[in-house]
C-alpha positions as CSV (number, residue, x, y, z in Angstrom):
1,M,-95.4,-81.8,-211.3
2,A,-95.1,-81.1,-207.5
3,Q,-98.3,-79.7,-205.9
4,N,-96.5,-76.6,-204.6
5,S,-95.6,-75.7,-208.2
6,L,-99.2,-75.7,-209.5
7,S,-101.0,-72.6,-210.6
8,S,-104.3,-71.7,-209.0
9,D,-106.3,-73.0,-212.0
10,E,-104.3,-76.2,-212.1
11,A,-104.8,-76.7,-208.3
12,L,-108.6,-76.1,-208.7
13,Q,-108.8,-78.5,-211.6
14,S,-106.9,-81.2,-209.6
15,C,-109.0,-80.6,-206.6
16,R,-112.2,-81.1,-208.6
17,A,-110.9,-84.2,-210.2
18,I,-110.1,-85.7,-206.7
19,S,-113.6,-84.7,-205.5
20,D,-115.1,-86.5,-208.5
21,L,-113.1,-89.7,-207.5
22,M,-114.3,-89.4,-203.9
23,E,-117.9,-88.9,-205.0
24,A,-117.8,-91.9,-207.3
25,S,-117.1,-94.3,-204.4
26,F,-118.6,-92.4,-201.4
27,P,-121.0,-89.5,-202.4
28,A,-120.9,-86.7,-199.9
29,N,-124.7,-86.5,-199.7
30,E,-125.1,-90.2,-198.7
31,Y,-125.5,-91.3,-195.1
32,R,-123.1,-94.3,-195.6
33,T,-120.2,-92.0,-196.4
34,F,-120.3,-90.9,-192.7
35,Q,-120.6,-94.4,-191.3
36,R,-117.3,-96.0,-190.2
37,E,-118.6,-99.5,-190.9
38,S,-119.1,-98.6,-194.6
39,F,-115.3,-98.6,-195.2
40,S,-112.9,-101.6,-195.4
41,E,-109.4,-100.8,-194.3
42,Q,-108.2,-100.4,-197.9
43,Q,-111.2,-98.2,-198.8
44,L,-110.5,-96.0,-195.8
45,Q,-106.8,-95.6,-196.7
46,N,-107.7,-94.7,-200.3
47,Y,-110.4,-92.2,-199.2
48,L,-108.1,-90.6,-196.6
49,S,-105.3,-90.3,-199.2
50,L,-107.6,-88.4,-201.5
51,H,-108.8,-86.3,-198.6
52,F,-105.2,-85.2,-197.7
53,K,-104.3,-84.5,-201.4
54,K,-107.4,-82.4,-201.8
55,L,-106.9,-80.4,-198.6
56,D,-103.2,-79.9,-199.5
57,L,-104.4,-78.2,-202.8
58,L,-106.9,-75.8,-201.2
59,P,-104.3,-73.2,-200.1
60,L,-103.0,-73.0,-203.7
61,I,-106.4,-71.9,-205.0
62,K,-107.0,-68.2,-205.3
63,E,-110.5,-66.8,-204.9
64,H,-113.3,-69.5,-205.2
65,H,-114.1,-68.9,-201.5
66,V,-117.4,-70.8,-201.4
67,F,-115.7,-73.8,-203.0
68,K,-112.9,-73.8,-200.4
69,L,-115.2,-73.2,-197.4
70,H,-117.4,-76.2,-198.4
71,H,-114.4,-78.5,-198.6
72,Y,-113.0,-77.4,-195.2
73,L,-116.4,-77.9,-193.7
74,H,-116.9,-81.3,-195.2
75,A,-113.5,-82.4,-193.9
76,G,-114.4,-81.3,-190.3
77,N,-117.7,-83.1,-190.5
78,W,-116.3,-86.3,-192.0
79,F,-113.3,-86.6,-189.6
80,K,-115.6,-86.1,-186.6
81,T,-118.1,-88.8,-187.6
82,M,-115.2,-91.2,-188.2
83,E,-113.9,-90.3,-184.7
84,F,-110.6,-88.7,-185.9
85,Y,-111.2,-85.9,-183.5
86,G,-107.8,-84.2,-183.8
87,E,-108.2,-83.9,-187.6
88,S,-111.8,-82.7,-187.2
89,I,-110.8,-79.9,-184.9
90,K,-108.0,-78.9,-187.3
91,W,-110.4,-78.5,-190.3
92,Y,-113.3,-76.9,-188.4
93,T,-110.7,-74.3,-187.2
94,A,-109.5,-73.9,-190.8
95,F,-113.1,-73.3,-191.9
96,F,-113.7,-70.6,-189.3
97,D,-110.3,-68.9,-189.9
98,Y,-110.9,-68.8,-193.6
99,Y,-114.5,-67.5,-193.3
100,E,-113.4,-64.7,-190.9
101,L,-110.6,-63.7,-193.2
102,N,-112.8,-63.7,-196.4
103,A,-116.4,-63.0,-195.2
104,D,-116.3,-59.5,-196.7
105,K,-115.5,-61.0,-200.1
106,L,-118.7,-63.1,-200.2
107,T,-122.0,-61.7,-201.4
108,A,-124.8,-61.2,-199.0
109,K,-126.6,-64.2,-200.5
110,E,-123.5,-66.4,-200.0
111,R,-123.2,-65.3,-196.3
112,D,-126.8,-66.1,-195.7
113,Q,-126.3,-69.6,-197.3
114,F,-123.4,-70.2,-194.8
115,F,-125.4,-69.1,-191.8
116,Q,-126.8,-72.6,-191.0
117,E,-123.4,-74.3,-191.7
118,I,-121.7,-71.9,-189.3
119,T,-123.9,-72.4,-186.3
120,Y,-123.9,-76.2,-186.9
121,S,-120.1,-76.2,-187.1
122,Y,-119.9,-74.2,-183.9
123,S,-121.9,-76.8,-182.1
124,S,-120.1,-79.7,-183.7
125,L,-116.7,-78.2,-182.9
126,A,-117.6,-77.6,-179.3
127,D,-118.8,-81.2,-179.0
128,T,-115.6,-82.5,-180.5
129,Y,-113.5,-80.4,-178.0
130,A,-115.6,-82.0,-175.2
131,K,-115.0,-85.5,-176.5
132,V,-111.2,-85.0,-176.2
133,G,-111.5,-83.4,-172.7
134,K,-110.8,-79.8,-173.7
135,F,-113.8,-78.4,-171.8
136,E,-112.6,-74.8,-171.7
137,S,-112.3,-74.7,-175.5
138,A,-115.7,-76.3,-175.8
139,E,-117.3,-73.7,-173.5
140,L,-115.7,-70.9,-175.5
141,I,-117.1,-72.2,-178.8
142,H,-120.6,-72.6,-177.3
143,E,-120.5,-69.0,-176.2
144,K,-119.4,-67.9,-179.7
145,N,-122.3,-69.8,-181.2
146,I,-124.8,-68.1,-178.9
147,A,-123.4,-64.7,-179.7
148,F,-123.5,-65.5,-183.4
149,I,-127.1,-66.7,-183.4
150,K,-128.5,-64.4,-180.7
151,D,-130.3,-61.8,-183.0
152,R,-131.5,-64.4,-185.5
153,N,-135.2,-65.4,-185.5
154,T,-134.5,-69.1,-186.4
155,I,-134.8,-72.5,-184.7
156,Y,-131.0,-72.6,-184.5
157,N,-131.2,-69.9,-181.8
158,P,-132.9,-72.1,-179.1
159,S,-130.8,-75.0,-180.5
160,A,-127.6,-73.2,-179.5
161,Y,-128.9,-72.7,-175.9
162,N,-130.0,-76.3,-175.7
163,N,-126.6,-77.6,-176.9
164,Y,-124.9,-75.4,-174.3
165,G,-127.2,-76.9,-171.6
166,L,-126.3,-80.4,-172.8
167,F,-122.6,-79.5,-172.4
168,F,-123.1,-78.6,-168.7
169,Y,-125.3,-81.6,-168.1
170,W,-123.1,-84.3,-169.8
171,N,-119.6,-83.0,-169.3
172,K,-119.7,-80.6,-166.3
173,K,-122.4,-82.4,-164.3
174,D,-123.6,-78.9,-163.4
175,L,-127.4,-79.3,-163.1
176,D,-128.1,-75.6,-162.2
177,A,-126.3,-74.3,-165.3
178,A,-127.8,-76.9,-167.5
179,L,-131.3,-76.1,-166.2
180,F,-130.8,-72.4,-166.9
181,Y,-129.9,-72.9,-170.6
182,F,-132.6,-75.6,-171.1
183,K,-135.2,-73.1,-169.7
184,K,-133.9,-70.4,-172.0
185,A,-134.1,-72.7,-175.0
186,Y,-137.6,-73.9,-174.0
187,Q,-138.9,-70.3,-173.6
188,I,-137.7,-69.3,-177.1
189,T,-139.0,-72.4,-178.8
190,L,-142.4,-72.3,-177.1
191,E,-142.9,-68.6,-178.1
192,K,-141.6,-68.7,-181.6
193,F,-141.6,-72.4,-182.8
194,P,-144.3,-74.1,-180.8
195,N,-144.7,-77.0,-183.3
196,H,-141.1,-77.8,-183.9
197,S,-139.7,-81.2,-182.8
198,L,-136.9,-79.5,-181.0
199,L,-139.5,-78.7,-178.3
200,G,-139.6,-82.4,-177.5
201,S,-135.9,-82.7,-177.1
202,I,-135.7,-79.7,-174.8
203,R,-138.6,-81.0,-172.7
204,D,-136.8,-84.3,-172.4
205,N,-133.6,-82.6,-171.2
206,L,-135.6,-80.5,-168.6
207,A,-137.3,-83.6,-167.3
208,D,-133.9,-85.5,-167.0
209,V,-132.5,-82.6,-164.9
210,Y,-135.5,-82.5,-162.7
211,T,-135.3,-86.2,-162.2
212,D,-131.7,-86.0,-161.2
213,M,-132.7,-83.3,-158.7
214,N,-135.4,-85.6,-157.3
215,Q,-138.1,-83.1,-158.4
216,H,-140.3,-85.9,-160.1
217,E,-143.5,-83.8,-160.1
218,K,-141.9,-81.3,-162.4
219,A,-140.3,-84.0,-164.6
220,L,-143.7,-85.7,-164.9
221,L,-145.3,-82.7,-166.6
222,F,-142.6,-82.7,-169.4
223,Y,-142.7,-86.4,-169.9
224,E,-146.5,-86.3,-170.2
225,A,-146.3,-83.5,-172.8
226,N,-143.7,-85.4,-174.8
227,F,-145.7,-88.6,-174.8
228,E,-148.7,-86.8,-176.2
229,M,-146.7,-84.8,-178.8
230,Y,-144.9,-87.9,-180.3
231,R,-148.2,-89.7,-180.6
232,L,-149.7,-86.9,-182.7
233,V,-147.0,-84.8,-184.4
234,K,-144.7,-85.9,-187.3
235,N,-141.1,-84.9,-187.6
236,E,-140.7,-81.8,-189.8
237,I,-137.7,-83.3,-191.6
238,S,-138.7,-86.9,-192.2
239,S,-142.5,-86.2,-192.3
240,E,-143.0,-89.4,-190.3
241,Y,-143.9,-90.2,-186.7
242,D,-140.9,-90.8,-184.5
243,L,-141.5,-94.2,-182.9
244,S,-138.3,-94.4,-180.9
245,R,-138.9,-90.9,-179.3
246,L,-142.5,-92.0,-178.5
247,I,-141.2,-95.1,-176.7
248,S,-138.6,-93.1,-174.7
249,A,-141.2,-90.6,-173.6
250,G,-143.7,-93.3,-172.7
251,T,-141.2,-95.4,-170.7
252,Q,-139.8,-92.3,-168.9
253,L,-143.4,-91.3,-168.0
254,I,-144.2,-94.7,-166.6
255,E,-141.0,-94.8,-164.4
256,T,-141.7,-91.3,-163.1
257,Q,-145.3,-92.2,-162.3
258,V,-144.1,-95.2,-160.3
259,K,-141.6,-93.1,-158.4
260,L,-144.6,-90.8,-157.4
261,N,-146.6,-94.0,-156.5
262,L,-149.1,-93.3,-159.3
263,I,-149.4,-97.0,-160.0
264,V,-152.9,-96.9,-161.7
265,E,-151.8,-94.1,-164.0
266,A,-148.6,-95.9,-164.8
267,E,-150.6,-99.0,-165.8
268,Q,-152.8,-96.9,-168.1
269,T,-149.7,-95.3,-169.7
270,F,-148.2,-98.7,-170.4
271,K,-151.4,-99.8,-172.1
272,R,-151.5,-96.6,-174.2
273,L,-147.9,-97.2,-175.2
274,Q,-148.5,-100.7,-176.3
275,K,-151.6,-99.6,-178.3
276,S,-149.6,-96.8,-180.0
277,I,-146.7,-99.1,-181.0
278,V,-149.1,-101.3,-183.1
279,N,-150.8,-98.3,-184.7
280,P,-150.3,-98.4,-188.5
281,Q,-149.2,-94.7,-188.5
282,F,-145.9,-95.9,-187.0
283,R,-144.4,-97.7,-190.0
284,S,-140.9,-98.2,-188.5
285,K,-140.1,-101.2,-186.4
286,V,-139.1,-101.1,-182.8
287,N,-135.3,-101.2,-182.5
288,P,-133.5,-103.2,-179.9
289,S,-132.7,-100.1,-177.7
290,S,-136.4,-99.2,-177.6
291,K,-137.3,-102.8,-176.8
292,L,-134.9,-102.6,-173.8
293,E,-136.5,-99.4,-172.7
294,I,-140.0,-101.1,-172.7
295,L,-138.7,-104.1,-170.8
296,K,-137.1,-101.8,-168.2
297,A,-140.3,-99.8,-167.7
298,Q,-142.4,-103.0,-167.6
299,G,-140.1,-104.4,-164.9
300,V,-140.4,-101.3,-162.8
301,L,-144.2,-101.5,-163.1
302,Y,-144.2,-105.2,-162.1
303,H,-142.1,-104.4,-159.0
304,A,-144.5,-101.6,-158.0
305,Q,-147.4,-104.1,-158.4
306,N,-145.5,-106.6,-156.1
307,N,-145.6,-109.1,-159.0
308,F,-142.2,-110.5,-158.3
309,K,-142.5,-113.5,-160.7
310,M,-143.3,-111.4,-163.7
311,A,-140.6,-108.8,-162.6
312,T,-138.1,-111.6,-162.5
313,D,-139.0,-112.9,-166.0
314,T,-138.8,-109.4,-167.3
315,A,-135.4,-108.8,-165.7
316,L,-134.1,-112.0,-167.3
317,K,-135.4,-110.9,-170.8
318,Q,-133.7,-107.6,-170.1
319,I,-130.4,-109.3,-169.4
320,A,-130.6,-111.4,-172.5
321,L,-131.4,-108.4,-174.7
322,T,-128.7,-106.3,-173.1
323,D,-126.1,-109.0,-173.7
324,S,-127.2,-109.3,-177.3
325,I,-126.9,-105.5,-177.9
326,N,-123.5,-105.4,-176.1
327,A,-122.3,-108.4,-178.2
328,V,-123.2,-106.6,-181.5
329,S,-121.6,-103.4,-180.2
330,K,-118.4,-105.1,-179.2
331,I,-118.1,-106.8,-182.6
332,A,-118.5,-103.5,-184.4
333,D,-116.1,-101.7,-182.0
334,K,-113.5,-104.5,-182.4
335,K,-113.8,-104.3,-186.2
336,W,-113.5,-100.5,-186.1
337,H,-110.5,-100.5,-183.8
338,E,-108.7,-103.2,-185.8
339,E,-109.2,-101.5,-189.1
340,L,-109.8,-97.8,-188.6
341,N,-107.6,-96.5,-185.8
342,A,-105.1,-93.8,-185.4
343,V,-102.3,-95.9,-186.8
344,S,-104.2,-96.1,-190.1
345,L,-104.5,-92.3,-190.2
346,D,-100.7,-91.9,-189.5
347,R,-99.9,-94.5,-192.1
348,V,-102.0,-92.9,-194.8
349,A,-100.6,-89.5,-194.0
350,L,-97.1,-90.9,-194.2
351,N,-97.8,-92.7,-197.5
352,F,-99.1,-89.4,-198.8
353,K,-95.9,-87.5,-197.8
354,I,-93.7,-90.3,-199.3
355,D,-95.8,-90.1,-202.5
356,K,-95.1,-86.4,-202.8
357,I,-91.3,-86.9,-202.2
358,V,-91.1,-89.6,-204.9
359,K,-92.9,-87.4,-207.4
360,E,-90.5,-84.5,-206.6
361,N,-87.5,-86.7,-207.1
362,Q,-88.8,-88.0,-210.4
363,I,-89.3,-84.4,-211.6
364,S,-85.7,-83.5,-210.5
365,S,-84.4,-86.4,-212.7
366,Q,-82.4,-88.1,-209.9
367,R,-83.1,-91.7,-210.9
368,F,-79.4,-92.4,-211.5
369,K,-78.4,-91.2,-208.1
370,L,-81.1,-93.3,-206.5
371,W,-80.0,-96.3,-208.5
372,I,-76.4,-96.0,-207.2
373,I,-77.7,-95.6,-203.6
374,S,-79.9,-98.7,-204.0
375,I,-76.9,-100.8,-205.2
376,L,-74.8,-99.6,-202.2
377,S,-77.7,-100.3,-199.8
378,M,-78.2,-103.8,-201.2
379,S,-74.5,-104.5,-200.8
380,I,-74.5,-103.4,-197.2
381,I,-77.7,-105.3,-196.5
382,G,-76.1,-108.5,-198.0
383,F,-73.1,-108.1,-195.8
384,L,-75.2,-107.6,-192.7
385,F,-77.4,-110.6,-193.6
386,A,-74.3,-112.8,-193.9
387,L,-73.2,-111.7,-190.4
388,Y,-76.8,-112.4,-189.1
389,L,-76.8,-115.9,-190.5
390,R,-73.4,-116.6,-188.9
391,R,-74.6,-115.6,-185.4
392,K,-78.1,-116.8,-185.7
393,G,-77.4,-120.3,-184.4
394,L,-75.8,-119.0,-181.2
395,I,-78.4,-116.4,-180.5
396,L,-81.2,-118.8,-181.2
397,F,-79.8,-121.4,-178.8
398,A,-79.4,-118.7,-176.0
399,K,-82.9,-117.4,-176.6
400,N,-84.4,-120.9,-176.4
401,K,-82.6,-121.7,-173.2
402,Q,-83.9,-118.4,-171.7
403,L,-87.4,-119.0,-173.0
404,I,-87.6,-122.5,-171.3
405,A,-86.5,-121.0,-168.0
406,E,-89.1,-118.2,-168.3
407,Q,-91.9,-120.6,-169.2
408,N,-91.1,-122.8,-166.2
409,L,-91.2,-119.7,-164.0
410,K,-94.5,-118.6,-165.5
411,L,-96.0,-122.1,-165.0
412,T,-95.1,-122.1,-161.3
413,D,-96.4,-118.6,-160.8
414,F,-99.7,-119.5,-162.6
415,E,-100.2,-122.6,-160.4
416,N,-99.6,-120.5,-157.3
417,K,-102.2,-117.9,-158.4
418,Q,-104.7,-120.6,-159.3
419,L,-104.3,-122.2,-155.8
420,Q,-104.7,-118.8,-154.1
421,S,-107.8,-118.1,-156.2
422,E,-109.4,-121.4,-155.2
423,I,-108.7,-120.7,-151.5
424,A,-110.2,-117.2,-151.9
425,S,-113.3,-118.7,-153.6
426,K,-113.8,-121.2,-150.8
427,K,-113.5,-118.4,-148.2
428,R,-116.1,-116.3,-150.1
429,D,-118.5,-119.3,-150.3
430,L,-118.1,-119.8,-146.5
431,S,-118.7,-116.1,-145.9
432,D,-121.8,-116.1,-148.0
433,F,-123.1,-119.2,-146.1
434,A,-122.5,-117.5,-142.8
435,I,-124.4,-114.4,-143.9
436,S,-127.4,-116.5,-145.1
437,L,-127.3,-118.5,-141.9
438,T,-127.3,-115.2,-139.9
439,Q,-130.3,-113.9,-141.8
440,N,-132.3,-117.1,-141.3
441,Q,-131.5,-117.0,-137.5
442,E,-132.7,-113.4,-137.3
443,W,-135.9,-114.4,-139.1
444,A,-136.3,-117.4,-136.7
445,R,-135.9,-115.1,-133.7
446,E,-138.5,-112.8,-135.1
447,L,-140.8,-115.8,-135.5
448,A,-140.2,-116.9,-131.9
449,D,-141.1,-113.4,-130.7
450,K,-144.4,-113.5,-132.6
451,I,-145.2,-117.0,-131.1
452,N,-144.7,-115.6,-127.5
453,H,-146.9,-112.6,-128.4
454,I,-149.6,-115.0,-129.6
455,K,-149.5,-116.9,-126.3
456,L,-150.1,-113.8,-124.3
457,A,-153.0,-112.6,-126.6
458,N,-156.7,-113.4,-126.1
459,A,-158.5,-116.0,-128.2
460,K,-159.8,-113.5,-130.8
461,E,-156.4,-111.8,-131.2
462,Q,-154.7,-115.2,-131.4
463,A,-156.6,-116.2,-134.4
464,A,-155.7,-113.0,-136.3
465,L,-152.1,-113.2,-135.2
466,L,-151.9,-116.9,-136.3
467,N,-153.2,-116.0,-139.7
468,E,-150.7,-113.2,-140.0
469,M,-147.8,-115.4,-139.0
470,E,-149.0,-118.1,-141.4
471,Q,-149.0,-115.5,-144.2
472,D,-145.5,-114.4,-143.2
473,I,-144.2,-118.0,-143.4
474,H,-145.9,-118.5,-146.7
475,N,-144.3,-115.2,-148.1
476,K,-140.9,-116.3,-146.7
477,I,-141.1,-119.6,-148.5
478,T,-142.4,-118.0,-151.8
479,V,-139.8,-115.2,-151.8
480,D,-137.0,-117.6,-151.0
481,A,-138.0,-120.0,-153.8
482,Q,-138.5,-117.2,-156.3
483,T,-135.3,-115.5,-155.2
484,H,-133.4,-118.8,-155.5
485,E,-134.8,-119.4,-159.0
486,F,-134.0,-115.9,-160.0
487,Y,-130.4,-116.1,-158.8
488,E,-129.9,-119.4,-160.6
489,R,-131.0,-117.9,-163.9
490,L,-129.2,-114.7,-163.2
491,D,-125.9,-116.5,-162.6
492,K,-126.2,-118.5,-165.8
493,L,-127.0,-115.4,-168.0
494,S,-124.3,-113.3,-166.3
495,D,-121.5,-115.9,-166.5
496,S,-119.3,-113.8,-168.7
497,F,-119.9,-110.7,-166.6
498,Y,-119.1,-112.6,-163.4
499,S,-115.8,-113.9,-165.0
500,E,-114.8,-110.3,-165.9
501,L,-115.6,-109.1,-162.3
502,T,-113.7,-111.9,-160.6
503,R,-110.7,-111.4,-162.9
504,K,-110.4,-107.7,-162.1
505,F,-111.5,-107.8,-158.4
506,V,-110.6,-111.1,-156.8
507,K,-111.7,-110.1,-153.3
508,L,-115.5,-109.8,-154.2
509,S,-117.9,-112.2,-152.4
510,K,-120.6,-114.0,-154.3
511,N,-123.3,-111.7,-152.8
512,E,-121.3,-108.7,-153.9
513,I,-120.9,-110.1,-157.4
514,R,-124.7,-110.6,-157.6
515,L,-125.2,-107.1,-156.3
516,C,-123.1,-105.8,-159.2
517,S,-125.2,-107.8,-161.6
518,L,-128.5,-106.4,-160.2
519,I,-127.1,-102.8,-160.4
520,R,-126.1,-103.6,-164.0
521,L,-129.8,-104.3,-164.7
522,K,-130.5,-100.7,-163.6
523,M,-132.8,-101.9,-160.8
524,D,-133.6,-99.4,-158.1
525,S,-132.5,-99.8,-154.5
526,R,-135.9,-100.8,-153.2
527,S,-136.2,-103.7,-155.7
528,I,-132.6,-104.9,-155.0
529,A,-133.3,-104.8,-151.2
530,T,-136.5,-106.9,-151.8
531,L,-134.7,-109.5,-153.9
532,Q,-131.9,-109.8,-151.3
533,N,-134.4,-109.9,-148.4
534,I,-132.6,-107.0,-146.6
535,T,-133.5,-103.5,-145.5
536,L,-132.5,-100.4,-147.5
537,A,-130.1,-99.5,-144.7
538,S,-128.4,-102.9,-145.1
539,L,-128.3,-102.4,-148.9
540,N,-126.6,-99.0,-148.5
541,T,-124.0,-100.7,-146.2
542,S,-123.4,-103.4,-148.8
543,R,-123.0,-100.7,-151.5
544,Y,-120.5,-98.8,-149.3
545,R,-118.4,-102.0,-148.8
546,L,-118.6,-102.8,-152.5
547,R,-117.3,-99.3,-153.4
548,K,-114.3,-99.9,-151.1
549,K,-113.5,-103.3,-152.7
550,L,-113.7,-101.8,-156.1
551,G,-111.4,-98.9,-155.1
552,L,-113.8,-96.1,-156.1
553,T,-113.3,-92.5,-155.1
554,E,-116.2,-90.3,-153.9
555,E,-116.4,-88.6,-157.3
556,V,-117.1,-91.9,-159.2
557,D,-120.7,-93.1,-159.4
558,L,-121.0,-96.8,-158.5
559,D,-123.9,-97.5,-161.0
560,D,-122.1,-95.8,-163.9
561,F,-118.8,-97.6,-163.1
562,I,-120.6,-101.0,-163.2
563,Q,-122.5,-100.1,-166.4
564,N,-119.3,-99.3,-168.2
565,L,-117.4,-102.5,-167.2
């Protein structure tokens, strides 16, 4: 029986049967159902096929409004988490359209039960629009959510303002607008829900905006408050202490204290963070991302203490952990894109449509007609196949001849490119050597000036100046040795990153490639200038030249571009 000929009761029964099949393999209340790696390709196709069949049945069902709303909402949520954003937008929209059309048919209790789902769906739909670049639609949905929640005394009220602030911060890069909505959310939460964990998220957002505005004193207050809160307050949902949020708050506090030159306070915060991590009240383990945050903060602290050796060791650990995390992420992404991509979605939808056509043809008793068509088709195919075999030899010979010529041409082109690449590499090495020689000559001239100054000084001043010059020479030798060791280890660990850079941007010098690797470590400009033994002004010049070689426009941030390579 074709679906469009089903009665309302039959459609409802079929829909429930399909839901039972879906629940048997992937229950809707289990976290794994919303994880893309939980599905093999075949499981995904089966689950999607059931989804489409169920959604196709919903318009045939009369009444049962709560039942239908829940299924529209589940489809929107599931398609979003599986990154099928177009389908997600479609079913979130179906949910809102159906609710608006039938809200007056629900009881007051049923409308109250859907309150939380509605405000969540508004935020989720707005986020989905933003992910596909439809920022005007996202902004409109955020405003609808705020209007819907405005008069409700619930935690979802400040949450709506906070989500709108995140939209401006992440997608619009509008710090003033983001700050306005974060402050609004913070004020409401502080007054009405002072013990809710949302307060920590809003503080973190405020601190991030103030950091981007270089108002580190204001950011410091929020990071301090969060560090204390996550050490003492449990999450109201899980009833456990949130270790990852504690680590984020602690490391952000340390980095901000260093920026404000509060080195002693930063050292004390790091000790408190280490002590908190081993506290038995935090039963969860430190995840790789949190370990990376700790290493980054530790490296910043070592640089501020002028402990370059420990800073170098920490930076190398950071590189190794970053590469490990990236490798795991790439494997997961590769598996996802190979198995669960848009082609799979289209194929499943097509299979579903074909399935419906076949069923309708079976109901119409047209098997005999299809049998005749099949025989005729096979006859035509047989005739065409005979023609194909006859011409196959000639076509194959011509293709082989053409293929040999193309391969010879490609080989010649490859050899020419390889020779040009080797010449360019030699030129870059020569350029790097010239730069290093120039820097050493400048240092030698400075040393000669100091010697002349010593000759003109009196005996007492000469002794002090000689000690100072001896210390400078010692520092030069130590820094050069440490810098050489650091770059050797950096080059080994970043080999794959270097290869990718040189493949995409063949004109980069060795120093510029190393600068990219240091930026990739998220090192600040002062640390990079120290490692390269240059001034901040010279570093800014190097960054400007690097941007030109990478072909970046003014709107593109150099650090973000390198992080995303």
